[in-house]
C-alpha angles and dihedrals in degrees: 000000000000119000118252134200129212094253089060091048093054091045088055091049090052093048089051089059116125103241111237095017103113098158121132090247091058093043089052091050091053089048091056102257091128095069115111099244093040098036111148130168127218095256090055090048094053090048090049094049090051088054091049091052090056094047091047090047087226109176123215109291093010120156114245126197109209116195115201093014095162112185090340112269090151096028096061097055090043091055091046088055088059101258127136115239141200115184132199126194137159094224116082089193093058092044089053090058092046092052091050093048097043112030090165093065132071121240133185135187112232145112119270096248097038108051120108118190127191090228110076102168106073115161092231141350129215138184113186124190095340108100091073088070095054120110096237146357087252091060088050090053092052089050091054090052091050091052091050090049091057101052131078124256110283094021120132122237118201130195107185141181092034118172110240112233090207090060099041097115093044092050092050089055090050093050090051090049093051098041099031123244096269094048092046091050091048094049101038122002095048095041099050094238114150133180123224117240123199142214115218090234089067090068097041090054093045092053095043110124093008101071137050092215140357133193144174132230135185114261110262101187108123103238135110099268102039091108090065094056140069139198130230126207130182133181115222112241 
């Protein structure tokens, strides 16, 4: 079986998109929330986004920078809650869907550590469920720094749904249990796909000198593997 990379996987998800279906359920499917171990319904997503808004301290009408927005599973509820949104994603195919679904938002194609936007005073920045697809912890650290460099002083940056390095082996066992050994092997082991796990120290070091405080929380998204993940928040100095 030929080896795949995550960019190819997300391109395939985008090409599988049902043209004309721009509902949140379809956007979530394209963003991968239909997979067994990450399966999440729309009610859970709305509840989760409301929690994120509180953690990000995003005031009514505040402007959110979302890094790794994909087709817009987080973006759409944020816009429906009355917030402004600028999204960044590496996949032009996913960004195309996001632009069709949310013409009132602004979307750009770029990597998480490489983008440079003229606006540097966003009210908050968020990256949800994306860092696990990065090539290294070092790339994740550079992405955190870039997010902090794009928000105003006092704004909160959140990196959520992070795979906990300390629980890597336990989570792999859980994924095999949920998917079944053959399906897990077919989707991951035989294809060469790997997820990136993180130590908390990676984020503390990345934010050092750029934030006035940083903290961690348990993941509160209601899906099967949330207990193996954590969230990171930092307040821009």
